[in-house]
Chimera marker file (.cmm) of the C-alpha trace (Angstrom):
<marker_set name="trace">
<marker id="1" x="-0.119" y="-0.059" z="0.094" r="1" g="1" b="0" radius="0.5"/>
<marker id="2" x="3.089" y="2.440" z="0.137" r="1" g="1" b="0" radius="0.5"/>
<marker id="3" x="2.897" y="2.903" z="-3.552" r="1" g="1" b="0" radius="0.5"/>
<marker id="4" x="-0.764" y="3.893" z="-3.355" r="1" g="1" b="0" radius="0.5"/>
<marker id="5" x="-0.110" y="6.674" z="-0.825" r="1" g="1" b="0" radius="0.5"/>
<marker id="6" x="-2.474" y="4.864" z="1.531" r="1" g="1" b="0" radius="0.5"/>
<marker id="7" x="-5.558" y="6.846" z="0.502" r="1" g="1" b="0" radius="0.5"/>
<marker id="8" x="-8.428" y="6.854" z="2.988" r="1" g="1" b="0" radius="0.5"/>
<marker id="9" x="-10.673" y="3.881" z="2.370" r="1" g="1" b="0" radius="0.5"/>
<marker id="10" x="-8.656" y="2.611" z="-0.627" r="1" g="1" b="0" radius="0.5"/>
<marker id="11" x="-6.402" y="0.491" z="1.405" r="1" g="1" b="0" radius="0.5"/>
<marker id="12" x="-9.127" y="-2.191" z="2.675" r="1" g="1" b="0" radius="0.5"/>
<marker id="13" x="-10.540" y="-2.141" z="-0.934" r="1" g="1" b="0" radius="0.5"/>
<marker id="14" x="-7.067" y="-2.811" z="-2.583" r="1" g="1" b="0" radius="0.5"/>
<marker id="15" x="-6.382" y="-5.660" z="0.212" r="1" g="1" b="0" radius="0.5"/>
<marker id="16" x="-9.785" y="-7.230" z="-0.652" r="1" g="1" b="0" radius="0.5"/>
<marker id="17" x="-9.122" y="-7.073" z="-4.369" r="1" g="1" b="0" radius="0.5"/>
<marker id="18" x="-5.725" y="-8.792" z="-3.962" r="1" g="1" b="0" radius="0.5"/>
<marker id="19" x="-6.991" y="-11.535" z="-1.926" r="1" g="1" b="0" radius="0.5"/>
<marker id="20" x="-9.923" y="-12.077" z="-4.198" r="1" g="1" b="0" radius="0.5"/>
<marker id="21" x="-7.626" y="-12.376" z="-7.116" r="1" g="1" b="0" radius="0.5"/>
<marker id="22" x="-5.340" y="-14.838" z="-5.105" r="1" g="1" b="0" radius="0.5"/>
<marker id="23" x="-8.474" y="-17.013" z="-4.456" r="1" g="1" b="0" radius="0.5"/>
<marker id="24" x="-9.627" y="-16.794" z="-8.126" r="1" g="1" b="0" radius="0.5"/>
<marker id="25" x="-6.003" y="-17.977" z="-9.146" r="1" g="1" b="0" radius="0.5"/>
<marker id="26" x="-5.917" y="-14.683" z="-11.411" r="1" g="1" b="0" radius="0.5"/>
<marker id="27" x="-3.011" y="-12.838" z="-9.390" r="1" g="1" b="0" radius="0.5"/>
<marker id="28" x="-0.463" y="-13.263" z="-12.347" r="1" g="1" b="0" radius="0.5"/>
<marker id="29" x="3.079" y="-12.907" z="-10.961" r="1" g="1" b="0" radius="0.5"/>
<marker id="30" x="1.864" y="-12.467" z="-7.269" r="1" g="1" b="0" radius="0.5"/>
<marker id="31" x="-0.050" y="-15.573" z="-7.344" r="1" g="1" b="0" radius="0.5"/>
<marker id="32" x="0.388" y="-17.772" z="-4.324" r="1" g="1" b="0" radius="0.5"/>
<marker id="33" x="0.249" y="-21.519" z="-5.268" r="1" g="1" b="0" radius="0.5"/>
<marker id="34" x="-3.218" y="-23.382" z="-4.260" r="1" g="1" b="0" radius="0.5"/>
<marker id="35" x="-4.473" y="-20.292" z="-2.162" r="1" g="1" b="0" radius="0.5"/>
<marker id="36" x="-7.887" y="-21.465" z="-0.444" r="1" g="1" b="0" radius="0.5"/>
<marker id="37" x="-8.276" y="-18.936" z="2.437" r="1" g="1" b="0" radius="0.5"/>
<marker id="38" x="-7.410" y="-15.269" z="2.710" r="1" g="1" b="0" radius="0.5"/>
<marker id="39" x="-7.082" y="-12.872" z="5.603" r="1" g="1" b="0" radius="0.5"/>
<marker id="40" x="-7.604" y="-9.058" z="5.376" r="1" g="1" b="0" radius="0.5"/>
<marker id="41" x="-6.868" y="-6.895" z="8.442" r="1" g="1" b="0" radius="0.5"/>
<marker id="42" x="-7.481" y="-3.286" z="8.220" r="1" g="1" b="0" radius="0.5"/>
<marker id="43" x="-7.208" y="-0.487" z="10.895" r="1" g="1" b="0" radius="0.5"/>
<marker id="44" x="-8.370" y="3.125" z="10.732" r="1" g="1" b="0" radius="0.5"/>
<marker id="45" x="-5.919" y="5.862" z="10.459" r="1" g="1" b="0" radius="0.5"/>
<marker id="46" x="-6.581" y="6.852" z="14.078" r="1" g="1" b="0" radius="0.5"/>
<marker id="47" x="-6.765" y="3.110" z="15.207" r="1" g="1" b="0" radius="0.5"/>
<marker id="48" x="-10.340" y="3.773" z="16.428" r="1" g="1" b="0" radius="0.5"/>
<marker id="49" x="-11.745" y="0.917" z="14.460" r="1" g="1" b="0" radius="0.5"/>
<marker id="50" x="-10.600" y="-2.174" z="12.752" r="1" g="1" b="0" radius="0.5"/>
<marker id="51" x="-12.007" y="-4.780" z="10.281" r="1" g="1" b="0" radius="0.5"/>
<marker id="52" x="-11.122" y="-8.457" z="9.847" r="1" g="1" b="0" radius="0.5"/>
<marker id="53" x="-12.262" y="-10.310" z="6.882" r="1" g="1" b="0" radius="0.5"/>
<marker id="54" x="-11.556" y="-14.026" z="6.271" r="1" g="1" b="0" radius="0.5"/>
<marker id="55" x="-12.395" y="-15.058" z="2.585" r="1" g="1" b="0" radius="0.5"/>
<marker id="56" x="-12.382" y="-18.749" z="1.274" r="1" g="1" b="0" radius="0.5"/>
<marker id="57" x="-12.465" y="-20.150" z="-1.944" r="1" g="1" b="0" radius="0.5"/>
<link id1="1" id2="2" r="1" g="1" b="0" radius="0.2"/>
<link id1="2" id2="3" r="1" g="1" b="0" radius="0.2"/>
<link id1="3" id2="4" r="1" g="1" b="0" radius="0.2"/>
<link id1="4" id2="5" r="1" g="1" b="0" radius="0.2"/>
<link id1="5" id2="6" r="1" g="1" b="0" radius="0.2"/>
<link id1="6" id2="7" r="1" g="1" b="0" radius="0.2"/>
<link id1="7" id2="8" r="1" g="1" b="0" radius="0.2"/>
<link id1="8" id2="9" r="1" g="1" b="0" radius="0.2"/>
<link id1="9" id2="10" r="1" g="1" b="0" radius="0.2"/>
<link id1="10" id2="11" r="1" g="1" b="0" radius="0.2"/>
<link id1="11" id2="12" r="1" g="1" b="0" radius="0.2"/>
<link id1="12" id2="13" r="1" g="1" b="0" radius="0.2"/>
<link id1="13" id2="14" r="1" g="1" b="0" radius="0.2"/>
<link id1="14" id2="15" r="1" g="1" b="0" radius="0.2"/>
<link id1="15" id2="16" r="1" g="1" b="0" radius="0.2"/>
<link id1="16" id2="17" r="1" g="1" b="0" radius="0.2"/>
<link id1="17" id2="18" r="1" g="1" b="0" radius="0.2"/>
<link id1="18" id2="19" r="1" g="1" b="0" radius="0.2"/>
<link id1="19" id2="20" r="1" g="1" b="0" radius="0.2"/>
<link id1="20" id2="21" r="1" g="1" b="0" radius="0.2"/>
<link id1="21" id2="22" r="1" g="1" b="0" radius="0.2"/>
<link id1="22" id2="23" r="1" g="1" b="0" radius="0.2"/>
<link id1="23" id2="24" r="1" g="1" b="0" radius="0.2"/>
<link id1="24" id2="25" r="1" g="1" b="0" radius="0.2"/>
<link id1="25" id2="26" r="1" g="1" b="0" radius="0.2"/>
<link id1="26" id2="27" r="1" g="1" b="0" radius="0.2"/>
<link id1="27" id2="28" r="1" g="1" b="0" radius="0.2"/>
<link id1="28" id2="29" r="1" g="1" b="0" radius="0.2"/>
<link id1="29" id2="30" r="1" g="1" b="0" radius="0.2"/>
<link id1="30" id2="31" r="1" g="1" b="0" radius="0.2"/>
<link id1="31" id2="32" r="1" g="1" b="0" radius="0.2"/>
<link id1="32" id2="33" r="1" g="1" b="0" radius="0.2"/>
<link id1="33" id2="34" r="1" g="1" b="0" radius="0.2"/>
<link id1="34" id2="35" r="1" g="1" b="0" radius="0.2"/>
<link id1="35" id2="36" r="1" g="1" b="0" radius="0.2"/>
<link id1="36" id2="37" r="1" g="1" b="0" radius="0.2"/>
<link id1="37" id2="38" r="1" g="1" b="0" radius="0.2"/>
<link id1="38" id2="39" r="1" g="1" b="0" radius="0.2"/>
<link id1="39" id2="40" r="1" g="1" b="0" radius="0.2"/>
<link id1="40" id2="41" r="1" g="1" b="0" radius="0.2"/>
<link id1="41" id2="42" r="1" g="1" b="0" radius="0.2"/>
<link id1="42" id2="43" r="1" g="1" b="0" radius="0.2"/>
<link id1="43" id2="44" r="1" g="1" b="0" radius="0.2"/>
<link id1="44" id2="45" r="1" g="1" b="0" radius="0.2"/>
<link id1="45" id2="46" r="1" g="1" b="0" radius="0.2"/>
<link id1="46" id2="47" r="1" g="1" b="0" radius="0.2"/>
<link id1="47" id2="48" r="1" g="1" b="0" radius="0.2"/>
<link id1="48" id2="49" r="1" g="1" b="0" radius="0.2"/>
<link id1="49" id2="50" r="1" g="1" b="0" radius="0.2"/>
<link id1="50" id2="51" r="1" g="1" b="0" radius="0.2"/>
<link id1="51" id2="52" r="1" g="1" b="0" radius="0.2"/>
<link id1="52" id2="53" r="1" g="1" b="0" radius="0.2"/>
<link id1="53" id2="54" r="1" g="1" b="0" radius="0.2"/>
<link id1="54" id2="55" r="1" g="1" b="0" radius="0.2"/>
<link id1="55" id2="56" r="1" g="1" b="0" radius="0.2"/>
<link id1="56" id2="57" r="1" g="1" b="0" radius="0.2"/>
</marker_set>
């Protein structure tokens, strides 16, 4: 996310897209072989809220 400038809200969306691509086996050079479960953990900038998503193929 450093390359994205850490824009408000976009971090969690980008993480979700990455995990979804991994689980769909379409992450190209970043692909983790045989990905079946993905975990996304995102905290707000002020650390006042946190979101955890577990995605499964």
